[in-house]
Structures are given as structure tokens and as C-alpha cells.
C-alpha positions as a printed NumPy array, in Angstrom:
array([[  0.609, -67.966, -28.016],
       [ -0.977, -71.385, -27.479],
       [ -4.292, -71.856, -29.282],
       [ -6.853, -74.455, -28.296],
       [ -9.648, -75.444, -30.686],
       [-13.15 , -74.869, -29.322],
       [-15.852, -77.394, -30.15 ],
       [-19.035, -75.314, -29.965],
       [-20.952, -76.894, -32.832],
       [-21.794, -75.415, -36.222],
       [-23.584, -72.367, -34.836],
       [-22.13 , -70.151, -32.141],
       [-23.626, -67.096, -30.475],
       [-21.189, -64.172, -30.655],
       [-21.578, -60.824, -28.936],
       [-22.921, -58.111, -31.228],
       [-20.206, -55.507, -31.724],
       [-22.632, -52.666, -32.407],
       [-24.435, -52.797, -29.065],
       [-21.675, -54.623, -27.148],
       [-24.082, -57.388, -26.156],
       [-26.76 , -55.095, -24.676],
       [-29.306, -55.317, -27.52 ],
       [-29.666, -51.526, -27.263],
       [-27.987, -48.888, -29.389],
       [-27.513, -45.408, -27.995],
       [-25.839, -42.762, -30.104],
       [-26.11 , -39.018, -30.542],
       [-29.738, -39.175, -31.783],
       [-31.018, -41.032, -28.717],
       [-31.551, -38.319, -26.133],
       [-31.665, -38.531, -22.373],
       [-32.388, -42.073, -21.169],
       [-33.762, -43.393, -24.483],
       [-32.149, -46.259, -26.42 ],
       [-33.22 , -48.03 , -29.602],
       [-33.353, -51.716, -30.475],
       [-29.993, -52.564, -32.076],
       [-30.2  , -52.729, -35.904],
       [-27.653, -55.525, -36.123],
       [-29.014, -58.066, -33.644],
       [-32.687, -57.013, -33.271],
       [-32.217, -56.573, -29.529],
       [-30.795, -60.046, -28.844],
       [-27.288, -58.842, -28.012],
       [-25.722, -61.497, -30.242],
       [-25.449, -62.757, -33.784],
       [-25.126, -66.379, -34.825],
       [-21.837, -67.315, -36.444],
       [-22.327, -70.307, -38.73 ],
       [-19.183, -72.365, -39.124],
       [-18.567, -74.499, -42.201],
       [-16.051, -77.333, -42.633],
       [-13.237, -74.865, -43.407],
       [-13.825, -72.766, -40.293],
       [-13.12 , -73.178, -36.624],
       [-12.887, -71.184, -33.44 ],
       [ -9.713, -71.259, -31.382],
       [ -8.925, -69.651, -28.051],
       [ -5.664, -68.23 , -26.792],
       [ -5.321, -70.041, -23.468],
       [ -3.306, -67.215, -21.922],
       [ -5.474, -64.206, -22.873],
       [ -8.827, -65.946, -23.437],
       [ -9.217, -64.251, -26.838],
       [-11.311, -66.288, -29.284],
       [-10.265, -66.203, -32.933],
       [-12.181, -67.181, -36.049],
       [-10.006, -69.313, -38.32 ],
       [-10.831, -69.939, -41.974],
       [ -8.731, -72.269, -44.132],
       [ -6.025, -72.231, -41.452],
       [ -5.745, -68.428, -41.262],
       [ -6.95 , -66.206, -38.417],
       [ -9.516, -63.879, -39.991],
       [-10.706, -62.06 , -36.884],
       [-11.618, -62.315, -33.25 ],
       [-15.051, -62.779, -31.704],
       [-16.508, -62.528, -28.234],
       [-18.647, -65.456, -27.203],
       [-22.083, -64.411, -25.977],
       [-23.082, -65.443, -22.468],
       [-25.997, -63.197, -21.565],
       [-27.543, -59.843, -22.356],
       [-25.42 , -57.113, -20.786],
       [-27.236, -54.422, -18.816],
       [-27.011, -50.704, -19.436],
       [-27.308, -48.057, -16.762],
       [-27.917, -45.13 , -19.126],
       [-31.229, -46.353, -20.611],
       [-34.706, -46.314, -19.059],
       [-36.81 , -46.42 , -22.261],
       [-36.498, -48.506, -25.442],
       [-38.054, -48.099, -28.897],
       [-37.368, -49.033, -32.52 ],
       [-35.42 , -46.416, -34.412],
       [-37.391, -44.089, -36.63 ],
       [-34.492, -42.196, -38.164],
       [-35.613, -39.13 , -36.226],
       [-34.359, -37.538, -33.035],
       [-36.746, -37.885, -30.096],
       [-36.589, -37.634, -26.342],
       [-38.878, -39.845, -24.223],
       [-40.758, -36.766, -22.981],
       [-41.47 , -35.569, -26.513],
       [-42.656, -39.01 , -27.559],
       [-45.119, -39.324, -24.704],
       [-46.381, -35.763, -25.211],
       [-47.002, -36.455, -28.924],
       [-48.881, -39.719, -28.969],
       [-46.369, -42.501, -28.361],
       [-47.859, -45.186, -26.188],
       [-46.345, -47.571, -23.697],
       [-46.242, -50.256, -26.4  ],
       [-44.105, -48.082, -28.716],
       [-41.734, -46.921, -25.99 ],
       [-41.294, -49.554, -23.315],
       [-39.47 , -49.476, -20.005],
       [-35.963, -50.931, -20.083],
       [-36.955, -53.501, -17.458],
       [-39.559, -54.9  , -19.868],
       [-36.93 , -55.156, -22.604],
       [-34.593, -57.084, -20.277],
       [-37.487, -59.494, -19.596],
       [-37.706, -60.268, -23.349],
       [-40.398, -57.852, -24.547],
       [-39.972, -55.734, -27.656],
       [-41.629, -52.388, -28.34 ],
       [-43.913, -52.139, -31.345],
       [-42.544, -49.803, -34.028],
       [-44.19 , -46.404, -34.368],
       [-46.065, -47.075, -37.597],
       [-46.384, -43.424, -38.597],
       [-42.588, -42.971, -38.647],
       [-41.362, -46.205, -40.228],
       [-42.414, -49.09 , -42.444],
       [-42.169, -52.857, -42.061],
       [-39.687, -53.1  , -44.928],
       [-37.289, -50.915, -42.927],
       [-37.649, -53.211, -39.925],
       [-37.222, -56.437, -41.892],
       [-34.386, -55.117, -44.06 ],
       [-32.528, -53.514, -41.179],
       [-32.483, -56.75 , -39.255],
       [-31.315, -58.921, -42.142],
       [-34.625, -60.464, -43.221],
       [-35.657, -59.063, -46.582],
       [-38.39 , -61.698, -47.   ],
       [-41.113, -59.156, -46.275],
       [-42.34 , -57.722, -49.555],
       [-44.931, -54.995, -49.476],
       [-44.709, -54.043, -53.142],
       [-42.738, -50.974, -52.183],
       [-42.946, -47.975, -54.457],
       [-39.813, -46.144, -53.495],
       [-36.338, -44.984, -54.219],
       [-35.967, -44.494, -50.477],
       [-38.408, -45.425, -47.738],
       [-39.781, -41.953, -47.097],
       [-40.576, -41.564, -50.837],
       [-42.924, -44.565, -50.857],
       [-46.581, -43.585, -51.257],
       [-47.514, -46.222, -48.661],
       [-45.008, -45.027, -46.02 ],
       [-46.594, -44.886, -42.584],
       [-49.887, -46.433, -43.737],
       [-51.751, -49.321, -42.124],
       [-51.82 , -51.408, -45.324],
       [-48.221, -52.614, -45.084],
       [-48.316, -53.102, -41.315],
       [-51.375, -55.345, -41.628],
       [-49.516, -57.458, -44.173],
       [-46.406, -57.565, -41.975],
       [-48.245, -58.685, -38.835],
       [-50.545, -61.073, -40.722],
       [-52.907, -62.832, -38.312],
       [-51.252, -61.302, -35.224],
       [-53.753, -59.11 , -33.393],
       [-52.626, -58.783, -29.782],
       [-49.551, -56.907, -28.622],
       [-47.882, -60.171, -27.603],
       [-48.602, -61.767, -30.998],
       [-47.13 , -58.715, -32.767],
       [-44.063, -58.818, -30.499],
       [-43.591, -62.468, -31.475],
       [-43.665, -61.514, -35.169],
       [-40.924, -58.945, -34.481],
       [-38.832, -61.559, -32.629],
       [-38.863, -63.766, -35.748],
       [-37.091, -61.072, -37.776],
       [-33.461, -62.123, -37.704]])
């Protein structure tokens, strides 16, 4: 094995292992052609690996495998992110609610086209707005690694909070954002 050091800077985009670089998670709870925004990468398809002075990335020139090296030891392998990978089993995208839904059920019971968007819109960089009655902003911010949002939660678990599903916390989360596009931009800032 011949390893060559890669000089990619201090921050490198690596393919998210949970969604395999698609930005969409689809498991047993996502029925039919519905997928949810990946909890690990917030739909980006990648995470940012921050390298310090003791870390480097090296590539096996024969296989192309990229390894993360820390203090001279290989600690794992990563896949470098090039672009969002497409899925052929998803037509609709939404944020997870922790409940099992099909797209038909959602549209029959009040979900709008801003809560469940077409996959083509997602590929173009749009994000759905979370279904406020089934989730809270703390779940969104905590799930995607940004616990900065503080809504004075009163809970042991999210569904026990007295404010769960209320407008109060969502107004605080979105701040001055009023339009759909402004709210989507707030969601894109969550890491």
C-alpha cells in the first residue's frame, strides 16, 4: 500500500455515511416514495471534517481509499464529497416527525406543499418547513448538531414539554423570518 498525503486545507467535505451523500434518509418509517431530511447532515449530503495539526488525510494510490490519520495512526476512512447523490426511490421530502406517514396521508390531513416538498425542489437546494404540530425547533436544532436554540424547554423528553407543537417556540426559532424562503434560510443555517 502506497499512501499519498492529500492537501485539502483544514476543512474537508466528507460524504455523510447515514444518507450516503444523498441528504435524504429513508428507513422503515418512511413509506412509499417519502424520504426525510438526513438528521446527520441536514440534507447537505456531507459533513465538514476539521483537521488540526496532528491530523491529515492520505489516499491509497492503488485503491483510491482516503484515510484519516491522527498522530501518525490511521483512525478511519472517509469518502470525499463531490456532489449530492440522487435517489430514485424518493419523490417527496419532509423533516422527520418521529411518526410514520405516507405522502398520501400527509396531504389528506393538512400537510402543505411547504411541509412536504417534491424531491426535485430538494435537489435544487430548497428545504421543507417542519410540520410545527408534530415537532419543535429544539428537536430540529439539536438533531442537526446546533444546540444554540434555547426555548426554555420544560421537558424530560420533547413530547412531554407543555409548549410542544405551539407557535411560541417556532416564532422564536424563525425570529424575523416571515416568508417561506426566509424560513428555509434559517433552517439552512442549522449545522
